[in-house]
mmCIF file as Biopython writes it, N, C-alpha, C and O atoms, coordinates in Angstrom:
data_model
#
loop_
_atom_site.group_PDB
_atom_site.id
_atom_site.type_symbol
_atom_site.label_atom_id
_atom_site.label_alt_id
_atom_site.label_comp_id
_atom_site.label_asym_id
_atom_site.label_entity_id
_atom_site.label_seq_id
_atom_site.pdbx_PDB_ins_code
_atom_site.Cartn_x
_atom_site.Cartn_y
_atom_site.Cartn_z
_atom_site.occupancy
_atom_site.B_iso_or_equiv
_atom_site.auth_seq_id
_atom_site.auth_asym_id
_atom_site.pdbx_PDB_model_num
ATOM 1   N N  . MET A ? 1  ? 2.096   -25.055 -15.902 1.0 0.0 1  A 1 
ATOM 2   C CA . MET A ? 1  ? 1.606   -24.367 -14.729 1.0 0.0 1  A 1 
ATOM 3   C C  . MET A ? 1  ? 0.348   -23.596 -15.124 1.0 0.0 1  A 1 
ATOM 4   O O  . MET A ? 1  ? 0.274   -23.045 -16.222 1.0 0.0 1  A 1 
ATOM 5   N N  . LYS A ? 2  ? -0.617  -23.560 -14.250 1.0 0.0 2  A 1 
ATOM 6   C CA . LYS A ? 2  ? -1.870  -22.831 -14.454 1.0 0.0 2  A 1 
ATOM 7   C C  . LYS A ? 2  ? -1.916  -21.661 -13.495 1.0 0.0 2  A 1 
ATOM 8   O O  . LYS A ? 2  ? -1.264  -21.674 -12.450 1.0 0.0 2  A 1 
ATOM 9   N N  . GLN A ? 3  ? -2.687  -20.651 -13.853 1.0 0.0 3  A 1 
ATOM 10  C CA . GLN A ? 3  ? -2.815  -19.452 -13.035 1.0 0.0 3  A 1 
ATOM 11  C C  . GLN A ? 3  ? -4.286  -19.087 -12.962 1.0 0.0 3  A 1 
ATOM 12  O O  . GLN A ? 3  ? -5.011  -19.210 -13.949 1.0 0.0 3  A 1 
ATOM 13  N N  . ILE A ? 4  ? -4.736  -18.630 -11.772 1.0 0.0 4  A 1 
ATOM 14  C CA . ILE A ? 4  ? -6.115  -18.184 -11.622 1.0 0.0 4  A 1 
ATOM 15  C C  . ILE A ? 4  ? -6.133  -16.842 -10.885 1.0 0.0 4  A 1 
ATOM 16  O O  . ILE A ? 4  ? -5.205  -16.496 -10.153 1.0 0.0 4  A 1 
ATOM 17  N N  . THR A ? 5  ? -7.200  -16.117 -11.100 1.0 0.0 5  A 1 
ATOM 18  C CA . THR A ? 5  ? -7.430  -14.872 -10.372 1.0 0.0 5  A 1 
ATOM 19  C C  . THR A ? 5  ? -8.695  -15.062 -9.553  1.0 0.0 5  A 1 
ATOM 20  O O  . THR A ? 5  ? -9.711  -15.528 -10.069 1.0 0.0 5  A 1 
ATOM 21  N N  . LEU A ? 6  ? -8.634  -14.703 -8.284  1.0 0.0 6  A 1 
ATOM 22  C CA . LEU A ? 6  ? -9.783  -14.857 -7.387  1.0 0.0 6  A 1 
ATOM 23  C C  . LEU A ? 6  ? -10.218 -13.501 -6.862  1.0 0.0 6  A 1 
ATOM 24  O O  . LEU A ? 6  ? -9.384  -12.646 -6.563  1.0 0.0 6  A 1 
ATOM 25  N N  . ASN A ? 7  ? -11.502 -13.309 -6.753  1.0 0.0 7  A 1 
ATOM 26  C CA . ASN A ? 7  ? -12.061 -12.132 -6.088  1.0 0.0 7  A 1 
ATOM 27  C C  . ASN A ? 7  ? -12.656 -12.606 -4.767  1.0 0.0 7  A 1 
ATOM 28  O O  . ASN A ? 7  ? -13.617 -13.376 -4.739  1.0 0.0 7  A 1 
ATOM 29  N N  . ILE A ? 8  ? -12.064 -12.128 -3.671  1.0 0.0 8  A 1 
ATOM 30  C CA . ILE A ? 8  ? -12.443 -12.597 -2.338  1.0 0.0 8  A 1 
ATOM 31  C C  . ILE A ? 8  ? -12.880 -11.399 -1.512  1.0 0.0 8  A 1 
ATOM 32  O O  . ILE A ? 8  ? -12.215 -10.364 -1.519  1.0 0.0 8  A 1 
ATOM 33  N N  . PRO A ? 9  ? -14.009 -11.532 -0.791  1.0 0.0 9  A 1 
ATOM 34  C CA . PRO A ? 9  ? -14.432 -10.417 0.062   1.0 0.0 9  A 1 
ATOM 35  C C  . PRO A ? 9  ? -13.342 -10.054 1.067   1.0 0.0 9  A 1 
ATOM 36  O O  . PRO A ? 9  ? -12.664 -10.928 1.608   1.0 0.0 9  A 1 
ATOM 37  N N  . GLU A ? 10 ? -13.185 -8.770  1.304   1.0 0.0 10 A 1 
ATOM 38  C CA . GLU A ? 10 ? -12.143 -8.280  2.224   1.0 0.0 10 A 1 
ATOM 39  C C  . GLU A ? 10 ? -12.214 -8.976  3.575   1.0 0.0 10 A 1 
ATOM 40  O O  . GLU A ? 10 ? -11.178 -9.272  4.171   1.0 0.0 10 A 1 
ATOM 41  N N  . SER A ? 11 ? -13.410 -9.239  4.064   1.0 0.0 11 A 1 
ATOM 42  C CA . SER A ? 11 ? -13.573 -9.851  5.391   1.0 0.0 11 A 1 
ATOM 43  C C  . SER A ? 11 ? -13.056 -11.285 5.452   1.0 0.0 11 A 1 
ATOM 44  O O  . SER A ? 11 ? -12.746 -11.778 6.537   1.0 0.0 11 A 1 
ATOM 45  N N  . LYS A ? 12 ? -12.959 -11.957 4.315   1.0 0.0 12 A 1 
ATOM 46  C CA . LYS A ? 12 ? -12.494 -13.358 4.270   1.0 0.0 12 A 1 
ATOM 47  C C  . LYS A ? 12 ? -11.066 -13.482 3.750   1.0 0.0 12 A 1 
ATOM 48  O O  . LYS A ? 12 ? -10.494 -14.572 3.776   1.0 0.0 12 A 1 
ATOM 49  N N  . PHE A ? 13 ? -10.483 -12.386 3.280   1.0 0.0 13 A 1 
ATOM 50  C CA . PHE A ? 13 ? -9.199  -12.443 2.589   1.0 0.0 13 A 1 
ATOM 51  C C  . PHE A ? 13 ? -8.063  -12.987 3.451   1.0 0.0 13 A 1 
ATOM 52  O O  . PHE A ? 13 ? -7.329  -13.869 3.006   1.0 0.0 13 A 1 
ATOM 53  N N  . LYS A ? 14 ? -7.903  -12.484 4.670   1.0 0.0 14 A 1 
ATOM 54  C CA . LYS A ? 14 ? -6.789  -12.920 5.525   1.0 0.0 14 A 1 
ATOM 55  C C  . LYS A ? 14 ? -6.866  -14.415 5.815   1.0 0.0 14 A 1 
ATOM 56  O O  . LYS A ? 14 ? -5.849  -15.109 5.775   1.0 0.0 14 A 1 
ATOM 57  N N  . ILE A ? 15 ? -8.050  -14.907 6.101   1.0 0.0 15 A 1 
ATOM 58  C CA . ILE A ? 15 ? -8.225  -16.339 6.389   1.0 0.0 15 A 1 
ATOM 59  C C  . ILE A ? 15 ? -7.827  -17.172 5.168   1.0 0.0 15 A 1 
ATOM 60  O O  . ILE A ? 15 ? -7.107  -18.164 5.284   1.0 0.0 15 A 1 
ATOM 61  N N  . PHE A ? 16 ? -8.308  -16.749 4.001   1.0 0.0 16 A 1 
ATOM 62  C CA . PHE A ? 16 ? -7.984  -17.467 2.770   1.0 0.0 16 A 1 
ATOM 63  C C  . PHE A ? 16 ? -6.488  -17.431 2.486   1.0 0.0 16 A 1 
ATOM 64  O O  . PHE A ? 16 ? -5.894  -18.454 2.145   1.0 0.0 16 A 1 
ATOM 65  N N  . LEU A ? 17 ? -5.878  -16.259 2.625   1.0 0.0 17 A 1 
ATOM 66  C CA . LEU A ? 17 ? -4.456  -16.114 2.364   1.0 0.0 17 A 1 
ATOM 67  C C  . LEU A ? 17 ? -3.628  -16.977 3.318   1.0 0.0 17 A 1 
ATOM 68  O O  . LEU A ? 17 ? -2.665  -17.617 2.895   1.0 0.0 17 A 1 
ATOM 69  N N  . ASP A ? 18 ? -3.993  -17.000 4.596   1.0 0.0 18 A 1 
ATOM 70  C CA . ASP A ? 18 ? -3.292  -17.854 5.558   1.0 0.0 18 A 1 
ATOM 71  C C  . ASP A ? 18 ? -3.385  -19.320 5.147   1.0 0.0 18 A 1 
ATOM 72  O O  . ASP A ? 18 ? -2.419  -20.072 5.268   1.0 0.0 18 A 1 
ATOM 73  N N  . PHE A ? 19 ? -4.549  -19.711 4.665   1.0 0.0 19 A 1 
ATOM 74  C CA . PHE A ? 19 ? -4.740  -21.099 4.239   1.0 0.0 19 A 1 
ATOM 75  C C  . PHE A ? 19 ? -3.854  -21.450 3.043   1.0 0.0 19 A 1 
ATOM 76  O O  . PHE A ? 19 ? -3.129  -22.444 3.085   1.0 0.0 19 A 1 
ATOM 77  N N  . ILE A ? 20 ? -3.904  -20.650 1.982   1.0 0.0 20 A 1 
ATOM 78  C CA . ILE A ? 20 ? -3.157  -21.039 0.779   1.0 0.0 20 A 1 
ATOM 79  C C  . ILE A ? 20 ? -1.651  -20.883 0.942   1.0 0.0 20 A 1 
ATOM 80  O O  . ILE A ? 20 ? -0.885  -21.533 0.231   1.0 0.0 20 A 1 
ATOM 81  N N  . ARG A ? 21 ? -1.216  -20.034 1.863   1.0 0.0 21 A 1 
ATOM 82  C CA . ARG A ? 21 ? 0.234   -19.934 2.112   1.0 0.0 21 A 1 
ATOM 83  C C  . ARG A ? 21 ? 0.799   -21.240 2.652   1.0 0.0 21 A 1 
ATOM 84  O O  . ARG A ? 21 ? 1.990   -21.517 2.507   1.0 0.0 21 A 1 
ATOM 85  N N  . GLY A ? 22 ? -0.055  -22.037 3.271   1.0 0.0 22 A 1 
ATOM 86  C CA . GLY A ? 22 ? 0.369   -23.323 3.819   1.0 0.0 22 A 1 
ATOM 87  C C  . GLY A ? 22 ? 0.520   -24.414 2.767   1.0 0.0 22 A 1 
ATOM 88  O O  . GLY A ? 22 ? 1.025   -25.494 3.071   1.0 0.0 22 A 1 
ATOM 89  N N  . LEU A ? 23 ? 0.096   -24.155 1.555   1.0 0.0 23 A 1 
ATOM 90  C CA . LEU A ? 23 ? 0.185   -25.157 0.486   1.0 0.0 23 A 1 
ATOM 91  C C  . LEU A ? 23 ? 1.524   -25.008 -0.235  1.0 0.0 23 A 1 
ATOM 92  O O  . LEU A ? 23 ? 1.840   -23.936 -0.751  1.0 0.0 23 A 1 
ATOM 93  N N  . ASP A ? 24 ? 2.299   -26.077 -0.269  1.0 0.0 24 A 1 
ATOM 94  C CA . ASP A ? 24 ? 3.647   -25.990 -0.839  1.0 0.0 24 A 1 
ATOM 95  C C  . ASP A ? 24 ? 3.668   -25.823 -2.355  1.0 0.0 24 A 1 
ATOM 96  O O  . ASP A ? 24 ? 4.704   -25.457 -2.910  1.0 0.0 24 A 1 
ATOM 97  N N  . TYR A ? 25 ? 2.575   -26.075 -3.025  1.0 0.0 25 A 1 
ATOM 98  C CA . TYR A ? 25 ? 2.536   -25.966 -4.483  1.0 0.0 25 A 1 
ATOM 99  C C  . TYR A ? 25 ? 1.918   -24.648 -4.972  1.0 0.0 25 A 1 
ATOM 100 O O  . TYR A ? 25 ? 1.683   -24.478 -6.168  1.0 0.0 25 A 1 
ATOM 101 N N  . VAL A ? 26 ? 1.658   -23.725 -4.054  1.0 0.0 26 A 1 
ATOM 102 C CA . VAL A ? 26 ? 1.050   -22.444 -4.413  1.0 0.0 26 A 1 
ATOM 103 C C  . VAL A ? 26 ? 2.080   -21.340 -4.231  1.0 0.0 26 A 1 
ATOM 104 O O  . VAL A ? 26 ? 2.764   -21.278 -3.210  1.0 0.0 26 A 1 
ATOM 105 N N  . SER A ? 27 ? 2.186   -20.466 -5.232  1.0 0.0 27 A 1 
ATOM 106 C CA . SER A ? 27 ? 2.995   -19.262 -5.067  1.0 0.0 27 A 1 
ATOM 107 C C  . SER A ? 27 ? 2.057   -18.067 -5.201  1.0 0.0 27 A 1 
ATOM 108 O O  . SER A ? 27 ? 1.107   -18.097 -5.983  1.0 0.0 27 A 1 
ATOM 109 N N  . ILE A ? 28 ? 2.328   -17.027 -4.441  1.0 0.0 28 A 1 
ATOM 110 C CA . ILE A ? 28 ? 1.466   -15.856 -4.413  1.0 0.0 28 A 1 
ATOM 111 C C  . ILE A ? 28 ? 2.191   -14.697 -5.077  1.0 0.0 28 A 1 
ATOM 112 O O  . ILE A ? 28 ? 3.314   -14.352 -4.710  1.0 0.0 28 A 1 
ATOM 113 N N  . SER A ? 29 ? 1.541   -14.114 -6.043  1.0 0.0 29 A 1 
ATOM 114 C CA . SER A ? 29 ? 2.095   -12.965 -6.743  1.0 0.0 29 A 1 
ATOM 115 C C  . SER A ? 29 ? 1.248   -11.748 -6.393  1.0 0.0 29 A 1 
ATOM 116 O O  . SER A ? 29 ? 0.027   -11.769 -6.547  1.0 0.0 29 A 1 
ATOM 117 N N  . ASN A ? 30 ? 1.893   -10.700 -5.925  1.0 0.0 30 A 1 
ATOM 118 C CA . ASN A ? 30 ? 1.173   -9.471  -5.609  1.0 0.0 30 A 1 
ATOM 119 C C  . ASN A ? 30 ? 1.212   -8.545  -6.814  1.0 0.0 30 A 1 
ATOM 120 O O  . ASN A ? 30 ? 2.189   -7.829  -7.028  1.0 0.0 30 A 1 
ATOM 121 N N  . GLU A ? 31 ? 0.149   -8.567  -7.592  1.0 0.0 31 A 1 
ATOM 122 C CA . GLU A ? 31 ? 0.064   -7.635  -8.704  1.0 0.0 31 A 1 
ATOM 123 C C  . GLU A ? 31 ? -0.264  -6.271  -8.127  1.0 0.0 31 A 1 
ATOM 124 O O  . GLU A ? 31 ? -1.052  -6.145  -7.190  1.0 0.0 31 A 1 
ATOM 125 N N  . ASN A ? 32 ? 0.352   -5.261  -8.701  1.0 0.0 32 A 1 
ATOM 126 C CA . ASN A ? 32 ? 0.184   -3.927  -8.167  1.0 0.0 32 A 1 
ATOM 127 C C  . ASN A ? 32 ? -0.399  -3.021  -9.242  1.0 0.0 32 A 1 
ATOM 128 O O  . ASN A ? 32 ? 0.163   -2.888  -10.329 1.0 0.0 32 A 1 
ATOM 129 N N  . ASP A ? 33 ? -1.536  -2.398  -8.927  1.0 0.0 33 A 1 
ATOM 130 C CA . ASP A ? 33 ? -2.180  -1.505  -9.883  1.0 0.0 33 A 1 
ATOM 131 C C  . ASP A ? 33 ? -1.603  -0.092  -9.821  1.0 0.0 33 A 1 
ATOM 132 O O  . ASP A ? 33 ? -2.009  0.772   -10.598 1.0 0.0 33 A 1 
ATOM 133 N N  . ILE A ? 34 ? -0.681  0.149   -8.926  1.0 0.0 34 A 1 
ATOM 134 C CA . ILE A ? 34 ? -0.090  1.477   -8.781  1.0 0.0 34 A 1 
ATOM 135 C C  . ILE A ? 34 ? 1.052   1.602   -9.793  1.0 0.0 34 A 1 
ATOM 136 O O  . ILE A ? 34 ? 1.959   0.771   -9.812  1.0 0.0 34 A 1 
ATOM 137 N N  . PRO A ? 35 ? 1.006   2.635   -10.628 1.0 0.0 35 A 1 
ATOM 138 C CA . PRO A ? 35 ? 2.069   2.808   -11.633 1.0 0.0 35 A 1 
ATOM 139 C C  . PRO A ? 35 ? 3.452   2.902   -10.991 1.0 0.0 35 A 1 
ATOM 140 O O  . PRO A ? 35 ? 3.604   3.421   -9.885  1.0 0.0 35 A 1 
ATOM 141 N N  . LEU A ? 36 ? 4.446   2.394   -11.699 1.0 0.0 36 A 1 
ATOM 142 C CA . LEU A ? 36 ? 5.810   2.339   -11.187 1.0 0.0 36 A 1 
ATOM 143 C C  . LEU A ? 36 ? 6.329   3.715   -10.798 1.0 0.0 36 A 1 
ATOM 144 O O  . LEU A ? 36 ? 6.998   3.848   -9.773  1.0 0.0 36 A 1 
ATOM 145 N N  . ASP A ? 37 ? 6.037   4.751   -11.598 1.0 0.0 37 A 1 
ATOM 146 C CA . ASP A ? 37 ? 6.551   6.086   -11.268 1.0 0.0 37 A 1 
ATOM 147 C C  . ASP A ? 37 ? 5.976   6.592   -9.954  1.0 0.0 37 A 1 
ATOM 148 O O  . ASP A ? 37 ? 6.662   7.301   -9.217  1.0 0.0 37 A 1 
ATOM 149 N N  . GLN A ? 38 ? 4.738   6.244   -9.648  1.0 0.0 38 A 1 
ATOM 150 C CA . GLN A ? 38 ? 4.156   6.645   -8.367  1.0 0.0 38 A 1 
ATOM 151 C C  . GLN A ? 38 ? 4.793   5.869   -7.212  1.0 0.0 38 A 1 
ATOM 152 O O  . GLN A ? 38 ? 5.031   6.427   -6.141  1.0 0.0 38 A 1 
ATOM 153 N N  . GLN A ? 39 ? 5.066   4.586   -7.435  1.0 0.0 39 A 1 
ATOM 154 C CA . GLN A ? 39 ? 5.723   3.787   -6.406  1.0 0.0 39 A 1 
ATOM 155 C C  . GLN A ? 39 ? 7.107   4.354   -6.088  1.0 0.0 39 A 1 
ATOM 156 O O  . GLN A ? 39 ? 7.500   4.446   -4.926  1.0 0.0 39 A 1 
ATOM 157 N N  . LEU A ? 40 ? 7.838   4.731   -7.138  1.0 0.0 40 A 1 
ATOM 158 C CA . LEU A ? 40 ? 9.180   5.286   -6.941  1.0 0.0 40 A 1 
ATOM 159 C C  . LEU A ? 40 ? 9.125   6.618   -6.205  1.0 0.0 40 A 1 
ATOM 160 O O  . LEU A ? 40 ? 9.975   6.896   -5.359  1.0 0.0 40 A 1 
ATOM 161 N N  . GLU A ? 41 ? 8.128   7.446   -6.524  1.0 0.0 41 A 1 
ATOM 162 C CA . GLU A ? 41 ? 7.989   8.737   -5.848  1.0 0.0 41 A 1 
ATOM 163 C C  . GLU A ? 41 ? 7.682   8.547   -4.364  1.0 0.0 41 A 1 
ATOM 164 O O  . GLU A ? 41 ? 8.234   9.254   -3.521  1.0 0.0 41 A 1 
ATOM 165 N N  . VAL A ? 42 ? 6.821   7.611   -4.047  1.0 0.0 42 A 1 
ATOM 166 C CA . VAL A ? 42 ? 6.518   7.322   -2.638  1.0 0.0 42 A 1 
ATOM 167 C C  . VAL A ? 42 ? 7.780   6.852   -1.923  1.0 0.0 42 A 1 
ATOM 168 O O  . VAL A ? 42 ? 8.054   7.284   -0.803  1.0 0.0 42 A 1 
ATOM 169 N N  . ASN A ? 43 ? 8.540   5.981   -2.552  1.0 0.0 43 A 1 
ATOM 170 C CA . ASN A ? 43 ? 9.786   5.495   -1.943  1.0 0.0 43 A 1 
ATOM 171 C C  . ASN A ? 43 ? 10.773  6.639   -1.723  1.0 0.0 43 A 1 
ATOM 172 O O  . ASN A ? 43 ? 11.442  6.699   -0.691  1.0 0.0 43 A 1 
ATOM 173 N N  . ARG A ? 44 ? 10.861  7.545   -2.695  1.0 0.0 44 A 1 
ATOM 174 C CA . ARG A ? 44 ? 11.756  8.702   -2.572  1.0 0.0 44 A 1 
ATOM 175 C C  . ARG A ? 44 ? 11.338  9.574   -1.396  1.0 0.0 44 A 1 
ATOM 176 O O  . ARG A ? 44 ? 12.179  10.025  -0.617  1.0 0.0 44 A 1 
ATOM 177 N N  . ARG A ? 45 ? 10.048  9.806   -1.274  1.0 0.0 45 A 1 
ATOM 178 C CA . ARG A ? 45 ? 9.551   10.632  -0.163  1.0 0.0 45 A 1 
ATOM 179 C C  . ARG A ? 45 ? 9.737   9.946   1.180   1.0 0.0 45 A 1 
ATOM 180 O O  . ARG A ? 45 ? 10.069  10.605  2.166   1.0 0.0 45 A 1 
ATOM 181 N N  . MET A ? 46 ? 9.529   8.638   1.237   1.0 0.0 46 A 1 
ATOM 182 C CA . MET A ? 46 ? 9.738   7.907   2.495   1.0 0.0 46 A 1 
ATOM 183 C C  . MET A ? 46 ? 11.201  7.994   2.921   1.0 0.0 46 A 1 
ATOM 184 O O  . MET A ? 46 ? 11.491  8.168   4.105   1.0 0.0 46 A 1 
ATOM 185 N N  . ASP A ? 47 ? 12.116  7.876   1.976   1.0 0.0 47 A 1 
ATOM 186 C CA . ASP A ? 47 ? 13.543  8.022   2.285   1.0 0.0 47 A 1 
ATOM 187 C C  . ASP A ? 47 ? 13.841  9.423   2.807   1.0 0.0 47 A 1 
ATOM 188 O O  . ASP A ? 47 ? 14.595  9.579   3.768   1.0 0.0 47 A 1 
ATOM 189 N N  . ALA A ? 48 ? 13.253  10.443  2.179   1.0 0.0 48 A 1 
ATOM 190 C CA . ALA A ? 48 ? 13.470  11.826  2.606   1.0 0.0 48 A 1 
ATOM 191 C C  . ALA A ? 48 ? 12.917  12.058  4.005   1.0 0.0 48 A 1 
ATOM 192 O O  . ALA A ? 48 ? 13.510  12.800  4.789   1.0 0.0 48 A 1 
ATOM 193 N N  . ILE A ? 49 ? 11.789  11.433  4.327   1.0 0.0 49 A 1 
ATOM 194 C CA . ILE A ? 49 ? 11.210  11.549  5.674   1.0 0.0 49 A 1 
ATOM 195 C C  . ILE A ? 49 ? 12.158  10.920  6.693   1.0 0.0 49 A 1 
ATOM 196 O O  . ILE A ? 49 ? 12.423  11.507  7.742   1.0 0.0 49 A 1 
ATOM 197 N N  . GLU A ? 50 ? 12.666  9.731   6.384   1.0 0.0 50 A 1 
ATOM 198 C CA . GLU A ? 50 ? 13.572  9.043   7.301   1.0 0.0 50 A 1 
ATOM 199 C C  . GLU A ? 50 ? 14.858  9.829   7.526   1.0 0.0 50 A 1 
ATOM 200 O O  . GLU A ? 50 ? 15.433  9.773   8.613   1.0 0.0 50 A 1 
ATOM 201 N N  . LYS A ? 51 ? 15.316  10.563  6.508   1.0 0.0 51 A 1 
ATOM 202 C CA . LYS A ? 51 ? 16.533  11.372  6.627   1.0 0.0 51 A 1 
ATOM 203 C C  . LYS A ? 51 ? 16.261  12.731  7.261   1.0 0.0 51 A 1 
ATOM 204 O O  . LYS A ? 51 ? 17.191  13.496  7.516   1.0 0.0 51 A 1 
ATOM 205 N N  . GLY A ? 52 ? 14.987  13.035  7.516   1.0 0.0 52 A 1 
ATOM 206 C CA . GLY A ? 52 ? 14.634  14.314  8.121   1.0 0.0 52 A 1 
ATOM 207 C C  . GLY A ? 52 ? 14.571  15.459  7.127   1.0 0.0 52 A 1 
ATOM 208 O O  . GLY A ? 52 ? 14.527  16.622  7.526   1.0 0.0 52 A 1 
ATOM 209 N N  . GLU A ? 53 ? 14.567  15.147  5.842   1.0 0.0 53 A 1 
ATOM 210 C CA . GLU A ? 53 ? 14.518  16.178  4.812   1.0 0.0 53 A 1 
ATOM 211 C C  . GLU A ? 53 ? 13.093  16.682  4.569   1.0 0.0 53 A 1 
ATOM 212 O O  . GLU A ? 53 ? 12.903  17.777  4.040   1.0 0.0 53 A 1 
ATOM 213 N N  . ILE A ? 54 ? 12.112  15.899  4.947   1.0 0.0 54 A 1 
ATOM 214 C CA . ILE A ? 54 ? 10.707  16.278  4.836   1.0 0.0 54 A 1 
ATOM 215 C C  . ILE A ? 54 ? 10.094  16.180  6.224   1.0 0.0 54 A 1 
ATOM 216 O O  . ILE A ? 54 ? 10.277  15.192  6.935   1.0 0.0 54 A 1 
ATOM 217 N N  . ARG A ? 55 ? 9.366   17.221  6.591   1.0 0.0 55 A 1 
ATOM 218 C CA . ARG A ? 55 ? 8.723   17.240  7.904   1.0 0.0 55 A 1 
ATOM 219 C C  . ARG A ? 55 ? 7.280   16.770  7.759   1.0 0.0 55 A 1 
ATOM 220 O O  . ARG A ? 55 ? 6.559   17.224  6.872   1.0 0.0 55 A 1 
ATOM 221 N N  . LEU A ? 56 ? 6.869   15.869  8.624   1.0 0.0 56 A 1 
ATOM 222 C CA . LEU A ? 56 ? 5.490   15.405  8.642   1.0 0.0 56 A 1 
ATOM 223 C C  . LEU A ? 56 ? 4.670   16.323  9.541   1.0 0.0 56 A 1 
ATOM 224 O O  . LEU A ? 56 ? 5.205   16.958  10.450  1.0 0.0 56 A 1 
ATOM 225 N N  . ARG A ? 57 ? 3.381   16.383  9.280   1.0 0.0 57 A 1 
ATOM 226 C CA . ARG A ? 57 ? 2.498   17.150  10.151  1.0 0.0 57 A 1 
ATOM 227 C C  . ARG A ? 57 ? 1.186   16.404  10.296  1.0 0.0 57 A 1 
ATOM 228 O O  . ARG A ? 57 ? 0.846   15.553  9.475   1.0 0.0 57 A 1 
ATOM 229 N N  . SER A ? 58 ? 0.464   16.729  11.335  1.0 0.0 58 A 1 
ATOM 230 C CA . SER A ? 58 ? -0.792  16.037  11.619  1.0 0.0 58 A 1 
ATOM 231 C C  . SER A ? 58 ? -1.862  16.470  10.621  1.0 0.0 58 A 1 
ATOM 232 O O  . SER A ? 58 ? -1.728  17.493  9.950   1.0 0.0 58 A 1 
ATOM 233 N N  . TRP A ? 59 ? -2.920  15.676  10.535  1.0 0.0 59 A 1 
ATOM 234 C CA . TRP A ? 59 ? -4.031  16.021  9.668   1.0 0.0 59 A 1 
ATOM 235 C C  . TRP A ? 59 ? -4.645  17.349  10.116  1.0 0.0 59 A 1 
ATOM 236 O O  . TRP A ? 59 ? -5.009  18.177  9.281   1.0 0.0 59 A 1 
ATOM 237 N N  . GLU A ? 60 ? -4.760  17.551  11.411  1.0 0.0 60 A 1 
ATOM 238 C CA . GLU A ? 60 ? -5.365  18.771  11.923  1.0 0.0 60 A 1 
ATOM 239 C C  . GLU A ? 60 ? -4.604  20.006  11.430  1.0 0.0 60 A 1 
ATOM 240 O O  . GLU A ? 60 ? -5.214  21.003  11.045  1.0 0.0 60 A 1 
ATOM 241 N N  . GLU A ? 61 ? -3.284  19.934  11.445  1.0 0.0 61 A 1 
ATOM 242 C CA . GLU A ? 61 ? -2.459  21.048  10.975  1.0 0.0 61 A 1 
ATOM 243 C C  . GLU A ? 61 ? -2.643  21.252  9.467   1.0 0.0 61 A 1 
ATOM 244 O O  . GLU A ? 61 ? -2.788  22.386  9.011   1.0 0.0 61 A 1 
ATOM 245 N N  . ALA A ? 62 ? -2.637  20.182  8.709   1.0 0.0 62 A 1 
ATOM 246 C CA . ALA A ? 62 ? -2.814  20.284  7.263   1.0 0.0 62 A 1 
ATOM 247 C C  . ALA A ? 62 ? -4.228  20.782  6.928   1.0 0.0 62 A 1 
ATOM 248 O O  . ALA A ? 62 ? -4.409  21.593  6.020   1.0 0.0 62 A 1 
ATOM 249 N N  . GLU A ? 63 ? -5.201  20.299  7.654   1.0 0.0 63 A 1 
ATOM 250 C CA . GLU A ? 63 ? -6.597  20.694  7.404   1.0 0.0 63 A 1 
ATOM 251 C C  . GLU A ? 63 ? -6.778  22.201  7.574   1.0 0.0 63 A 1 
ATOM 252 O O  . GLU A ? 63 ? -7.490  22.835  6.796   1.0 0.0 63 A 1 
ATOM 253 N N  . LYS A ? 64 ? -6.136  22.769  8.585   1.0 0.0 64 A 1 
ATOM 254 C CA . LYS A ? 64 ? -6.224  24.209  8.808   1.0 0.0 64 A 1 
ATOM 255 C C  . LYS A ? 64 ? -5.675  24.972  7.593   1.0 0.0 64 A 1 
ATOM 256 O O  . LYS A ? 64 ? -6.255  25.972  7.172   1.0 0.0 64 A 1 
ATOM 257 N N  . ASP A ? 65 ? -4.556  24.494  7.034   1.0 0.0 65 A 1 
ATOM 258 C CA . ASP A ? 65 ? -3.977  25.152  5.857   1.0 0.0 65 A 1 
ATOM 259 C C  . ASP A ? 65 ? -4.878  24.992  4.620   1.0 0.0 65 A 1 
ATOM 260 O O  . ASP A ? 65 ? -5.050  25.930  3.842   1.0 0.0 65 A 1 
ATOM 261 N N  . ILE A ? 66 ? -5.433  23.825  4.457   1.0 0.0 66 A 1 
ATOM 262 C CA . ILE A ? 66 ? -6.233  23.548  3.278   1.0 0.0 66 A 1 
ATOM 263 C C  . ILE A ? 66 ? -7.544  24.334  3.290   1.0 0.0 66 A 1 
ATOM 264 O O  . ILE A ? 66 ? -7.965  24.879  2.269   1.0 0.0 66 A 1 
ATOM 265 N N  . PHE A ? 67 ? -8.177  24.383  4.452   1.0 0.0 67 A 1 
ATOM 266 C CA . PHE A ? 67 ? -9.514  24.976  4.533   1.0 0.0 67 A 1 
ATOM 267 C C  . PHE A ? 67 ? -9.552  26.317  5.226   1.0 0.0 67 A 1 
ATOM 268 O O  . PHE A ? 67 ? -10.613 26.769  5.657   1.0 0.0 67 A 1 
ATOM 269 N N  . LYS A ? 68 ? -8.389  26.964  5.339   1.0 0.0 68 A 1 
ATOM 270 C CA . LYS A ? 68 ? -8.371  28.260  6.018   1.0 0.0 68 A 1 
ATOM 271 C C  . LYS A ? 68 ? -9.145  29.294  5.211   1.0 0.0 68 A 1 
ATOM 272 O O  . LYS A ? 68 ? -9.123  29.302  3.981   1.0 0.0 68 A 1 
ATOM 273 N N  . LYS A ? 69 ? -9.813  30.146  5.929   1.0 0.0 69 A 1 
ATOM 274 C CA . LYS A ? 69 ? -10.613 31.187  5.280   1.0 0.0 69 A 1 
ATOM 275 C C  . LYS A ? 69 ? -9.733  32.389  5.006   1.0 0.0 69 A 1 
ATOM 276 O O  . LYS A ? 69 ? -8.928  32.782  5.850   1.0 0.0 69 A 1 
ATOM 277 N N  . SER A ? 70 ? -9.883  32.968  3.837   1.0 0.0 70 A 1 
ATOM 278 C CA . SER A ? 70 ? -9.067  34.120  3.435   1.0 0.0 70 A 1 
ATOM 279 C C  . SER A ? 70 ? -9.582  35.391  4.064   1.0 0.0 70 A 1 
ATOM 280 O O  . SER A ? 70 ? -9.019  36.463  3.839   1.0 0.0 70 A 1 
#
């Protein structure tokens, strides 16, 4: 089996991906540059949000806290 890496412009990516998914001899591997510990932390937080343990807020609300004048 051979493997290749392709760099495709974002604007053409979906079209290309739709095309190669139709080929029965191609498998697609999603390599992830995000470290595993960060992925696990995001998953933990998403679970906490779904359980109501973490409250979400709008950007406007967060922005006021971040940039509030003392």
